[in-house]
TORSEPA-776679 format. One line per field, with one value per residue (C-alpha): residue number from 1; x, y, z. Coordinates in steps of 0.5 Angstrom, whole numbers, padded with zeros to 4 digits, always signed. Example, Ala and Ser with C-alpha at 12.3 -4.5 7.8 and 13.67 -1.06 7.14 Angstrom:
# TORSEPA-776679
num c(1 2) $
X c(+0025 +0027) $
Y c(-0009 -0002) $
Z c(+0016 +0014) $
# end
This chain:
# TORSEPA-776679
num c(1 2 3 4 5 6 7 8 9 10 11 12 13 14 15 16 17 18 19 20 21 22 23 24 25 26 27 28 29 30 31 32 33 34 35 36 37 38 39 40 41 42 43 44 45 46 47 48 49 50 51 52 53 54 55 56 57 58 59 60 61 62 63 64 65 66 67 68 69 70 71 72 73 74 75 76 77 78 79 80 81 82 83 84 85 86 87 88 89 90 91 92 93 94 95 96 97 98 99 100 101 102 103 104 105 106 107 108 109 110 111 112 113 114 115 116 117 118 119 120 121 122 123 124 125 126 127 128 129 130 131 132 133 134 135 136 137 138 139 140 141 142 143 144 145 146 147 148 149 150 151 152 153 154 155 156 157 158 159 160 161 162 163 164 165 166 167 168 169 170 171 172 173 174 175 176 177 178 179 180 181 182 183 184 185 186 187 188 189 190 191 192 193 194 195 196 197 198 199 200 201 202 203 204 205 206 207 208 209 210 211 212 213 214 215 216 217 218 219 220 221 222 223 224 225 226 227 228 229 230 231 232 233 234 235 236 237 238 239 240 241 242 243 244 245 246 247 248 249 250 251 252 253 254 255 256 257 258 259 260 261 262 263 264 265 266 267 268 269 270 271 272 273 274 275 276 277 278 279 280 281 282 283 284 285 286 287 288 289 290 291 292 293 294 295 296 297 298 299 300 301 302 303 304 305 306 307 308 309 310 311 312 313 314 315 316 317 318 319 320 321 322 323 324 325 326 327 328 329 330 331 332 333 334 335 336 337 338 339 340 341 342 343 344 345 346 347 348 349 350 351 352 353 354 355 356 357 358 359 360 361 362 363 364 365 366 367 368 369 370 371 372 373 374 375 376 377 378 379 380 381 382 383 384 385 386 387 388 389 390 391 392 393 394 395 396 397 398 399 400 401 402 403 404 405 406 407 408 409 410 411 412 413 414 415 416 417 418 419 420 421 422 423 424 425 426 427 428 429 430 431 432 433 434 435 436 437 438 439 440 441 442 443 444 445 446 447 448 449 450 451 452 453 454 455 456 457 458 459 460 461 462 463 464 465 466 467 468 469 470 471 472 473 474 475 476 477 478 479 480 481 482 483 484 485 486 487 488 489 490 491 492 493 494 495 496 497 498 499 500 501 502 503 504 505 506 507 508 509 510 511 512 513 514 515 516 517 518 519 520 521 522 523 524 525 526 527 528 529 530 531 532 533 534 535 536 537 538 539 540 541 542 543 544 545 546 547 548 549 550 551 552 553 554 555 556 557 558 559 560 561 562 563 564 565 566 567 568 569 570 571 572 573 574 575 576 577 578 579 580 581 582 583 584 585 586 587 588 589 590 591 592 593 594 595 596 597 598 599 600 601 602 603 604 605 606 607 608 609 610 611 612 613 614 615 616 617 618 619 620 621 622 623 624 625 626 627 628 629 630 631 632 633 634 635 636 637 638 639 640 641 642 643 644 645 646 647 648 649 650 651 652 653 654 655 656 657 658 659 660 661 662 663 664 665 666 667 668 669 670 671 672 673 674 675 676 677 678 679 680 681 682 683 684 685 686 687 688 689 690 691 692 693 694 695 696 697 698 699 700 701 702 703 704 705 706 707 708 709 710 711 712 713 714 715 716 717 718 719 720 721 722 723 724 725 726 727 728 729 730 731 732 733 734 735 736 737 738 739 740 741 742 743 744 745 746 747 748 749 750 751 752 753 754 755 756 757 758 759 760 761 762 763 764 765 766 767 768 769 770 771 772 773 774 775 776 777 778 779 780 781 782 783 784 785 786 787 788 789 790 791 792 793 794 795 796 797 798 799 800 801 802 803 804 805 806 807 808 809 810 811 812 813 814 815 816 817 818) $
X c(+0067 +0071 +0070 +0065 +0066 +0061 +0060 +0063 +0070 +0070 +0069 +0076 +0080 +0085 +0082 +0086 +0084 +0077 +0078 +0082 +0076 +0071 +0074 +0072 +0065 +0061 +0061 +0068 +0064 +0062 +0069 +0073 +0068 +0070 +0067 +0071 +0077 +0077 +0077 +0083 +0087 +0085 +0087 +0094 +0095 +0094 +0097 +0103 +0106 +0100 +0102 +0107 +0101 +0096 +0101 +0102 +0095 +0093 +0099 +0096 +0089 +0092 +0096 +0090 +0086 +0091 +0092 +0084 +0084 +0079 +0082 +0076 +0079 +0086 +0084 +0081 +0087 +0092 +0088 +0087 +0095 +0096 +0092 +0095 +0102 +0100 +0097 +0103 +0110 +0112 +0119 +0114 +0112 +0119 +0116 +0109 +0113 +0117 +0110 +0107 +0113 +0112 +0105 +0107 +0112 +0106 +0103 +0109 +0110 +0103 +0102 +0096 +0097 +0092 +0095 +0102 +0100 +0096 +0103 +0107 +0102 +0103 +0110 +0111 +0106 +0111 +0117 +0114 +0114 +0120 +0121 +0124 +0129 +0134 +0133 +0139 +0137 +0132 +0134 +0131 +0134 +0128 +0124 +0130 +0129 +0122 +0121 +0126 +0123 +0116 +0120 +0121 +0114 +0112 +0105 +0101 +0096 +0099 +0095 +0097 +0104 +0104 +0101 +0106 +0112 +0110 +0109 +0116 +0119 +0115 +0117 +0124 +0123 +0120 +0126 +0131 +0128 +0127 +0134 +0137 +0134 +0136 +0142 +0144 +0144 +0150 +0146 +0142 +0149 +0152 +0153 +0149 +0143 +0145 +0146 +0139 +0136 +0140 +0138 +0131 +0130 +0134 +0130 +0124 +0127 +0129 +0121 +0122 +0121 +0124 +0131 +0133 +0129 +0136 +0137 +0135 +0129 +0123 +0116 +0111 +0104 +0102 +0098 +0103 +0108 +0104 +0101 +0108 +0113 +0119 +0118 +0117 +0123 +0127 +0125 +0127 +0134 +0135 +0133 +0137 +0143 +0142 +0142 +0149 +0155 +0163 +0163 +0158 +0158 +0162 +0157 +0151 +0155 +0158 +0151 +0150 +0156 +0154 +0147 +0149 +0154 +0149 +0144 +0149 +0147 +0153 +0152 +0147 +0149 +0143 +0140 +0147 +0148 +0141 +0143 +0150 +0147 +0142 +0147 +0152 +0146 +0143 +0149 +0153 +0158 +0164 +0163 +0163 +0170 +0168 +0163 +0169 +0174 +0169 +0168 +0175 +0176 +0170 +0174 +0180 +0176 +0173 +0179 +0179 +0171 +0169 +0170 +0163 +0163 +0169 +0166 +0160 +0163 +0168 +0162 +0159 +0165 +0165 +0158 +0160 +0166 +0162 +0157 +0163 +0167 +0162 +0163 +0169 +0173 +0178 +0184 +0182 +0184 +0191 +0188 +0183 +0188 +0193 +0187 +0185 +0191 +0193 +0186 +0188 +0195 +0191 +0186 +0191 +0195 +0188 +0187 +0194 +0194 +0187 +0190 +0197 +0193 +0188 +0194 +0193 +0186 +0182 +0175 +0169 +0169 +0176 +0174 +0168 +0173 +0178 +0172 +0170 +0176 +0176 +0170 +0173 +0179 +0175 +0171 +0177 +0179 +0173 +0173 +0180 +0178 +0172 +0175 +0181 +0177 +0172 +0178 +0181 +0187 +0192 +0190 +0189 +0196 +0198 +0194 +0197 +0204 +0202 +0199 +0205 +0209 +0206 +0207 +0212 +0217 +0222 +0229 +0227 +0227 +0224 +0217 +0212 +0207 +0210 +0209 +0215 +0211 +0207 +0211 +0212 +0204 +0202 +0206 +0204 +0196 +0198 +0201 +0195 +0190 +0194 +0195 +0188 +0186 +0191 +0188 +0181 +0184 +0187 +0181 +0178 +0185 +0186 +0193 +0195 +0202 +0204 +0210 +0204 +0201 +0208 +0213 +0219 +0218 +0212 +0214 +0220 +0216 +0210 +0214 +0218 +0212 +0211 +0218 +0215 +0214 +0206 +0202 +0196 +0201 +0204 +0197 +0195 +0201 +0199 +0192 +0194 +0199 +0193 +0189 +0195 +0197 +0190 +0188 +0183 +0179 +0182 +0183 +0176 +0177 +0183 +0180 +0182 +0189 +0187 +0189 +0185 +0183 +0182 +0184 +0181 +0174 +0176 +0176 +0182 +0182 +0189 +0193 +0199 +0205 +0207 +0214 +0213 +0211 +0217 +0222 +0218 +0220 +0227 +0228 +0223 +0222 +0227 +0224 +0217 +0220 +0224 +0218 +0214 +0220 +0221 +0214 +0213 +0219 +0215 +0213 +0206 +0203 +0196 +0192 +0190 +0198 +0199 +0192 +0195 +0202 +0199 +0194 +0200 +0204 +0198 +0197 +0204 +0204 +0197 +0199 +0207 +0210 +0214 +0218 +0224 +0219 +0216 +0223 +0224 +0218 +0219 +0226 +0222 +0217 +0223 +0227 +0220 +0220 +0227 +0226 +0220 +0225 +0231 +0228 +0234 +0229 +0226 +0219 +0214 +0211 +0205 +0208 +0213 +0207 +0203 +0209 +0209 +0202 +0203 +0208 +0203 +0198 +0202 +0206 +0199 +0196 +0203 +0203 +0196 +0197 +0203 +0200 +0207 +0204 +0210 +0210 +0203 +0204 +0210 +0206 +0200 +0204 +0207 +0200 +0197 +0202 +0201 +0194 +0195 +0202 +0202 +0196 +0198 +0203 +0196 +0192 +0185 +0188 +0193 +0189 +0183 +0182 +0184 +0190 +0195 +0202 +0208 +0214 +0219 +0220 +0227 +0225 +0220 +0221 +0223 +0217 +0213 +0217 +0217 +0224 +0228 +0231 +0224 +0222 +0228 +0227 +0220 +0220 +0227 +0223 +0218 +0223 +0224 +0231 +0232 +0239 +0238 +0233 +0240 +0242 +0238 +0234 +0238 +0234 +0237 +0240 +0237 +0237 +0229 +0230 +0234 +0228 +0223 +0226 +0228 +0234 +0238 +0238 +0246 +0247 +0243 +0243 +0249 +0252 +0251 +0249 +0250 +0252 +0250 +0243 +0238 +0234 +0238 +0234 +0236 +0243 +0245 +0252 +0254 +0260 +0260 +0262 +0258 +0261 +0258 +0258 +0263 +0268 +0268 +0269 +0275 +0278 +0277 +0283 +0279 +0285 +0281 +0279 +0273 +0276 +0280 +0273 +0270 +0275 +0275 +0268 +0269 +0274 +0270 +0264 +0268 +0271 +0265 +0262 +0268 +0272 +0271 +0266 +0271 +0276 +0271 +0269 +0276 +0278 +0272 +0273 +0281 +0278 +0273 +0279 +0283 +0278 +0276 +0284 +0284 +0278 +0281 +0288 +0284 +0280 +0286 +0281 +0282 +0277 +0278 +0275 +0269 +0272 +0266 +0259 +0256 +0258 +0260 +0266 +0270 +0272 +0279 +0279 +0286 +0286 +0279 +0275 +0268 +0262 +0263 +0259 +0259 +0263 +0257 +0252 +0256 +0253 +0258 +0254 +0260 +0264 +0262 +0263 +0264) $
Y c(+0033 +0027 +0021 +0016 +0009 +0003 -0002 -0008 -0004 +0000 -0007 -0009 -0003 -0003 -0001 +0005 +0008 +0007 +0010 +0016 +0017 +0017 +0023 +0027 +0030 +0031 +0038 +0041 +0046 +0041 +0040 +0034 +0028 +0027 +0020 +0017 +0021 +0018 +0011 +0013 +0015 +0009 +0005 +0008 +0008 +0000 -0001 +0004 +0000 +0003 +0010 +0011 +0008 +0013 +0019 +0017 +0016 +0023 +0026 +0024 +0026 +0033 +0034 +0032 +0037 +0043 +0042 +0042 +0048 +0045 +0048 +0046 +0039 +0041 +0044 +0038 +0033 +0038 +0038 +0030 +0030 +0034 +0030 +0024 +0027 +0029 +0022 +0017 +0017 +0010 +0009 +0008 +0015 +0017 +0015 +0018 +0025 +0024 +0024 +0030 +0034 +0033 +0035 +0042 +0043 +0042 +0048 +0052 +0052 +0054 +0061 +0062 +0066 +0062 +0055 +0058 +0060 +0053 +0049 +0054 +0053 +0045 +0045 +0049 +0044 +0039 +0043 +0043 +0035 +0031 +0025 +0019 +0017 +0022 +0022 +0022 +0023 +0029 +0035 +0042 +0046 +0047 +0049 +0054 +0057 +0057 +0061 +0066 +0068 +0069 +0073 +0078 +0078 +0084 +0082 +0089 +0088 +0090 +0085 +0079 +0082 +0082 +0075 +0072 +0075 +0073 +0066 +0066 +0068 +0063 +0058 +0059 +0059 +0052 +0050 +0053 +0049 +0043 +0042 +0044 +0039 +0034 +0030 +0032 +0040 +0042 +0042 +0048 +0052 +0051 +0058 +0056 +0056 +0062 +0066 +0066 +0065 +0071 +0077 +0075 +0076 +0083 +0085 +0084 +0087 +0094 +0095 +0096 +0104 +0103 +0102 +0103 +0096 +0092 +0090 +0083 +0080 +0083 +0079 +0082 +0079 +0073 +0077 +0083 +0078 +0075 +0081 +0085 +0082 +0086 +0083 +0076 +0077 +0080 +0074 +0069 +0072 +0072 +0065 +0063 +0066 +0063 +0056 +0058 +0054 +0055 +0052 +0055 +0062 +0065 +0063 +0066 +0073 +0074 +0074 +0080 +0084 +0082 +0085 +0091 +0092 +0091 +0095 +0101 +0101 +0103 +0110 +0112 +0106 +0106 +0099 +0096 +0098 +0095 +0089 +0088 +0090 +0084 +0079 +0081 +0080 +0074 +0069 +0066 +0070 +0066 +0067 +0074 +0075 +0071 +0077 +0082 +0078 +0078 +0086 +0087 +0083 +0087 +0093 +0091 +0089 +0096 +0100 +0103 +0105 +0112 +0115 +0115 +0107 +0106 +0110 +0106 +0100 +0102 +0105 +0098 +0095 +0100 +0098 +0090 +0092 +0095 +0089 +0084 +0088 +0086 +0078 +0074 +0078 +0072 +0073 +0079 +0084 +0086 +0084 +0090 +0095 +0093 +0093 +0100 +0103 +0101 +0104 +0110 +0111 +0109 +0115 +0120 +0118 +0119 +0126 +0128 +0125 +0129 +0135 +0135 +0133 +0139 +0144 +0151 +0149 +0148 +0145 +0144 +0137 +0136 +0139 +0135 +0129 +0131 +0132 +0125 +0122 +0126 +0123 +0116 +0118 +0120 +0114 +0110 +0114 +0113 +0105 +0104 +0109 +0105 +0098 +0100 +0103 +0097 +0092 +0089 +0093 +0087 +0088 +0095 +0096 +0092 +0096 +0102 +0100 +0097 +0104 +0108 +0103 +0106 +0113 +0116 +0119 +0124 +0121 +0114 +0108 +0102 +0105 +0100 +0105 +0107 +0114 +0116 +0117 +0122 +0127 +0132 +0134 +0127 +0124 +0130 +0128 +0120 +0123 +0127 +0121 +0116 +0120 +0122 +0114 +0113 +0118 +0115 +0108 +0111 +0114 +0111 +0107 +0106 +0102 +0100 +0103 +0109 +0104 +0099 +0105 +0109 +0103 +0106 +0103 +0107 +0113 +0115 +0114 +0118 +0124 +0125 +0128 +0133 +0136 +0137 +0144 +0143 +0145 +0140 +0134 +0137 +0138 +0131 +0128 +0132 +0129 +0122 +0123 +0126 +0120 +0115 +0119 +0121 +0115 +0118 +0123 +0129 +0132 +0135 +0139 +0142 +0144 +0151 +0155 +0159 +0162 +0157 +0161 +0155 +0148 +0144 +0146 +0142 +0135 +0133 +0125 +0122 +0116 +0115 +0115 +0108 +0105 +0103 +0110 +0113 +0109 +0111 +0118 +0117 +0114 +0118 +0124 +0128 +0126 +0129 +0135 +0136 +0135 +0140 +0145 +0145 +0145 +0152 +0155 +0153 +0160 +0157 +0155 +0158 +0158 +0151 +0149 +0153 +0150 +0143 +0144 +0147 +0140 +0136 +0139 +0139 +0131 +0130 +0133 +0129 +0123 +0122 +0127 +0126 +0131 +0130 +0131 +0137 +0140 +0138 +0141 +0148 +0148 +0147 +0152 +0157 +0155 +0157 +0164 +0165 +0163 +0168 +0174 +0172 +0170 +0167 +0164 +0170 +0168 +0173 +0177 +0173 +0167 +0170 +0173 +0166 +0162 +0167 +0166 +0158 +0159 +0163 +0158 +0152 +0155 +0157 +0150 +0147 +0151 +0149 +0142 +0141 +0146 +0150 +0156 +0161 +0158 +0159 +0166 +0168 +0165 +0169 +0176 +0175 +0174 +0180 +0184 +0182 +0183 +0190 +0192 +0187 +0183 +0180 +0176 +0172 +0167 +0171 +0177 +0174 +0169 +0174 +0176 +0183 +0184 +0190 +0186 +0190 +0192 +0189 +0185 +0187 +0193 +0189 +0189 +0183 +0183 +0181 +0174 +0168 +0168 +0162 +0164 +0166 +0159 +0155 +0159 +0157 +0150 +0149 +0151 +0145 +0140 +0140 +0138 +0145 +0144 +0142 +0149 +0152 +0148 +0151 +0146 +0144 +0140 +0133 +0132 +0126 +0124 +0126 +0132 +0129 +0125 +0130 +0135 +0140 +0144 +0140 +0144 +0142 +0147 +0153 +0152 +0155 +0153 +0159 +0157 +0161 +0157 +0161 +0160 +0165 +0167 +0167 +0173 +0177 +0179 +0179 +0177 +0181 +0180 +0172 +0168 +0162 +0155 +0151 +0144 +0145 +0149 +0144 +0138 +0142 +0142 +0135 +0131 +0126 +0121 +0115 +0113 +0109 +0103 +0103 +0104 +0098 +0094 +0097 +0095 +0088 +0087 +0090 +0086 +0080 +0081 +0082 +0076 +0071 +0075 +0073 +0078 +0081 +0082 +0086 +0090 +0092 +0094 +0099 +0102 +0103 +0106 +0111 +0114 +0114 +0118 +0123 +0125 +0125 +0129 +0134 +0134 +0135 +0141 +0144 +0146 +0151 +0154 +0161 +0165 +0170 +0177 +0180 +0180 +0177 +0170 +0167 +0162 +0161 +0155 +0156 +0151 +0153 +0160 +0161 +0164 +0162 +0163 +0157 +0151 +0145 +0139 +0135 +0140 +0140 +0135 +0133 +0129 +0125 +0125 +0120 +0123 +0119) $
Z c(+0121 +0122 +0117 +0119 +0117 +0117 +0123 +0120 +0118 +0125 +0128 +0125 +0126 +0132 +0139 +0140 +0134 +0136 +0142 +0139 +0134 +0139 +0143 +0137 +0137 +0131 +0132 +0134 +0138 +0143 +0145 +0147 +0149 +0156 +0157 +0152 +0153 +0160 +0157 +0152 +0158 +0162 +0156 +0155 +0162 +0162 +0156 +0156 +0150 +0145 +0147 +0141 +0136 +0140 +0139 +0132 +0130 +0134 +0130 +0123 +0125 +0127 +0121 +0116 +0120 +0120 +0112 +0112 +0116 +0121 +0127 +0132 +0131 +0132 +0139 +0141 +0139 +0142 +0149 +0148 +0147 +0153 +0158 +0156 +0157 +0164 +0165 +0163 +0166 +0164 +0160 +0154 +0154 +0150 +0143 +0145 +0146 +0139 +0136 +0141 +0139 +0132 +0132 +0136 +0130 +0125 +0129 +0130 +0122 +0121 +0119 +0124 +0130 +0134 +0132 +0134 +0141 +0142 +0140 +0145 +0150 +0149 +0149 +0156 +0159 +0156 +0159 +0166 +0166 +0169 +0166 +0169 +0164 +0160 +0153 +0149 +0142 +0143 +0140 +0140 +0135 +0131 +0137 +0139 +0132 +0131 +0138 +0137 +0130 +0134 +0139 +0133 +0130 +0126 +0125 +0122 +0128 +0135 +0139 +0135 +0135 +0142 +0143 +0138 +0141 +0148 +0146 +0143 +0149 +0153 +0148 +0149 +0157 +0156 +0152 +0157 +0163 +0159 +0156 +0162 +0166 +0162 +0162 +0156 +0158 +0154 +0148 +0149 +0151 +0144 +0141 +0135 +0140 +0144 +0138 +0137 +0144 +0147 +0142 +0141 +0149 +0148 +0143 +0147 +0153 +0149 +0150 +0158 +0159 +0166 +0165 +0172 +0174 +0174 +0181 +0183 +0180 +0182 +0183 +0178 +0178 +0174 +0169 +0169 +0166 +0161 +0158 +0158 +0153 +0156 +0163 +0161 +0157 +0162 +0167 +0162 +0161 +0168 +0169 +0163 +0166 +0173 +0170 +0167 +0169 +0169 +0162 +0158 +0161 +0156 +0150 +0154 +0155 +0148 +0144 +0148 +0145 +0138 +0139 +0142 +0137 +0131 +0134 +0136 +0143 +0146 +0145 +0149 +0153 +0158 +0155 +0155 +0162 +0164 +0161 +0164 +0171 +0170 +0168 +0174 +0179 +0175 +0175 +0180 +0184 +0183 +0175 +0175 +0173 +0166 +0165 +0166 +0162 +0156 +0157 +0157 +0151 +0147 +0149 +0146 +0140 +0139 +0141 +0134 +0134 +0136 +0143 +0145 +0144 +0148 +0153 +0153 +0154 +0159 +0163 +0163 +0165 +0171 +0173 +0172 +0177 +0182 +0183 +0182 +0187 +0193 +0191 +0187 +0183 +0181 +0177 +0173 +0178 +0175 +0168 +0169 +0171 +0165 +0160 +0162 +0163 +0156 +0153 +0157 +0153 +0147 +0148 +0149 +0143 +0139 +0142 +0141 +0134 +0132 +0135 +0131 +0124 +0125 +0127 +0124 +0122 +0129 +0127 +0131 +0129 +0132 +0138 +0139 +0138 +0143 +0148 +0147 +0148 +0155 +0156 +0155 +0159 +0165 +0164 +0165 +0171 +0174 +0173 +0176 +0182 +0184 +0182 +0187 +0192 +0193 +0194 +0200 +0203 +0201 +0194 +0194 +0196 +0190 +0186 +0188 +0187 +0180 +0178 +0181 +0177 +0170 +0172 +0167 +0170 +0165 +0165 +0167 +0162 +0166 +0166 +0163 +0160 +0154 +0152 +0148 +0142 +0146 +0147 +0153 +0153 +0152 +0158 +0162 +0161 +0162 +0169 +0171 +0169 +0173 +0179 +0179 +0179 +0184 +0188 +0188 +0189 +0196 +0198 +0204 +0205 +0212 +0214 +0221 +0220 +0216 +0213 +0210 +0207 +0204 +0203 +0200 +0193 +0193 +0196 +0192 +0185 +0188 +0191 +0184 +0181 +0187 +0184 +0177 +0174 +0174 +0180 +0178 +0179 +0185 +0188 +0186 +0189 +0196 +0196 +0195 +0201 +0205 +0203 +0206 +0212 +0215 +0218 +0223 +0218 +0220 +0213 +0212 +0219 +0216 +0210 +0208 +0210 +0216 +0223 +0227 +0234 +0238 +0235 +0240 +0237 +0231 +0236 +0232 +0233 +0234 +0237 +0241 +0236 +0234 +0234 +0227 +0225 +0229 +0225 +0219 +0220 +0222 +0215 +0211 +0215 +0211 +0205 +0206 +0209 +0203 +0198 +0202 +0202 +0195 +0193 +0197 +0192 +0186 +0182 +0179 +0186 +0187 +0193 +0193 +0193 +0199 +0202 +0201 +0203 +0210 +0210 +0209 +0215 +0219 +0218 +0219 +0226 +0228 +0225 +0226 +0230 +0237 +0240 +0235 +0229 +0232 +0232 +0225 +0223 +0226 +0223 +0216 +0218 +0219 +0213 +0209 +0212 +0210 +0203 +0203 +0206 +0203 +0196 +0193 +0188 +0185 +0187 +0185 +0191 +0192 +0193 +0198 +0202 +0201 +0204 +0210 +0211 +0210 +0216 +0220 +0219 +0221 +0227 +0230 +0229 +0231 +0238 +0240 +0238 +0243 +0248 +0250 +0253 +0252 +0244 +0243 +0246 +0241 +0235 +0237 +0238 +0231 +0228 +0232 +0230 +0223 +0223 +0225 +0220 +0215 +0214 +0207 +0211 +0214 +0209 +0211 +0207 +0202 +0199 +0197 +0190 +0191 +0196 +0196 +0196 +0199 +0194 +0198 +0205 +0207 +0211 +0215 +0223 +0227 +0230 +0224 +0224 +0228 +0231 +0232 +0239 +0242 +0240 +0243 +0249 +0250 +0248 +0252 +0258 +0257 +0257 +0249 +0246 +0242 +0240 +0233 +0233 +0232 +0226 +0220 +0215 +0209 +0204 +0202 +0195 +0191 +0184 +0184 +0181 +0175 +0174 +0175 +0170 +0174 +0175 +0181 +0188 +0188 +0183 +0186 +0194 +0197 +0203 +0208 +0215 +0221 +0227 +0233 +0236 +0233 +0227 +0220 +0218 +0225 +0222 +0215 +0212 +0207 +0202 +0203 +0197 +0195 +0195 +0189 +0188 +0182 +0186 +0192 +0186 +0184 +0191 +0191 +0189 +0185 +0181 +0180 +0173 +0171 +0170 +0177 +0180 +0177 +0179 +0186 +0187 +0185 +0190 +0195 +0193 +0193 +0200 +0203 +0200 +0203 +0208 +0216 +0219 +0224 +0219 +0215 +0221 +0223 +0216 +0216 +0222 +0220 +0213 +0217 +0221 +0215 +0211 +0216 +0216 +0209 +0208 +0213 +0209 +0202 +0205 +0209 +0214 +0219 +0223 +0225 +0231 +0229 +0227 +0228 +0233 +0227 +0230 +0223 +0222 +0216 +0212 +0208 +0202 +0199 +0198 +0198 +0204 +0205 +0210 +0215 +0217 +0222 +0218 +0220 +0216 +0210 +0204 +0199 +0193 +0191 +0198 +0203 +0210 +0216) $
# end
């Protein structure tokens, strides 16, 4: 009951005090005296200069009632304050607000839950009021700390605990709204405040049972939000992030990492993924790259943590990238890939280090750690692939070049990704994972021309791993090529190597070959043929390798083949057939039969694609004969689990083979230029073998060519001596010293820079003629008539006789032939 004073003393008291005293009834259960409250409100509106005194007096009474535990009068005082606050909007309200906030702080400091909730409700009402002028001195540090503490309430009564936590969350929401709407909004975004607000919200959000509810904000009912701290905290978190701007975005995100680290929520990482989905959906799209940069920075900081923690962070990055890729990525594209590739190398280093340390004593824990590192590596690959596949085409081509430039190649010294300390096993692991990443990046990439998809700086390093003595690497390279060549989604229709009865049933989609594609094949066609040819000769080929090689040939036919390319592809197919029959590389019988089956499947496809009846008839006849007499030459048989292989292929009849003269005859009648079919295919010699750590074909491929039209397998030549690179090198009189060569190069460069064009052109023409004559003198080249019906010609070099070859088909790596 309030203290009563005598009538004389009451008349001497200030009017605002008498009005305030009158609103309190004798029995607090009766509540606020409404008539007197209206008088007090009218007085405050009429005399706003008295507001600060009214507020101070109400605060004095409330403090006294709190100390005396007269909570009924406390409720009446807060109700009066709320009504005055809502009614008065003049500049004089500023001092009154200070008294109001002081009273709210008193209630929050009390240990009574009801008073804490009462103070919170009053503060929320105040937060929703828009003030006419900004406050330059008001701070909310105490309220941030107090509301954050209430969010972590651990009261023994569950209902009371929930009530206090909800009050704390609503208080934080009020602070955020009030501070952000004020002119001095930067204060709430300071790290000392965010380090309290964000963890308090996350602590309550952990109680969400449905972790999948992470998309754009839902619309729960008002009662649901009030009763569920988790839902209320999530909505407050979304609102906080939605108000963040460029300058304070990082301050709002960094406490999330601290909370997840402290509570060890990266493994398992369902809650972490949920949090960052909420973040990415709540912030403004142009700020997405800030979040991605923070995740990358935290990944760097945790590079020595357990594999599962790193994998959890990378998976969070994947989810963030998946959302950011739909909007603005900003300048972080290459930074994302560079950081991920760096951690890929670190993970492989950890894996191999654990393996070396446990050599000879394999334990379960070590094996489990290696498996965890594989999880990290797979997460990195998925992130790289998903991010790259969601980029626009112009950025995706740059990323393809970037990743390809990171693939380590044996013998190369300019690779950006250092794997020198990893050894061959580690380098191979890096190669496989980078190629897998590149495979995902190229998935769905549709370039207008093949030149855009396979520029020379990208094609050369891409094809280099296809010569590795590793079947998995070669498979990945072929699959990447398929992604880039297949611009009409025909690859799925060609899946599996088989004899297709009717290719028209596949409904192949194709366009007319463009001029750019024709130019590409003239420049790089031999390079593609060479890698397919050498890929078929690998001893460790399995069924998948043959299937991918077949698909490569088929896609080149669909996307890039004109009449000239068709002839080259047939030459390549016949050369592969010769590889299987002659077997100079000592291939296993399965590989030889696999190559024969590959040639059969491809020529069957090619003959139906170009629709030349005589060619189709010849191919069909050979396939039919094989199905009756040598079914192991067909893919449906050789690639079965149990297939009886022949002991040799030398005794087979010609009707089991595709014959060059038959093919030339059939195509010549349809207008094809078949002169080049008589020239057997020989792969070009390049430096890629050295970079790919395999023996150079210069040391193994002898120059043995039949100059007459027909199949090189129809007649076999005995007693022929091979000309190797070393033999030819000895026959050439190479007297130039290294110093002379350097000086000569310098003079040539200087002449081309300074001499007139007419002089250079005339001199080049003269030198070309002289070089041609000089070559003939060096080799003492004589062409003799064929001594037998076999139709061979011989080359005499000094006193040695060799099987002949047309001069234009001879290839000398160290000699320029014009």
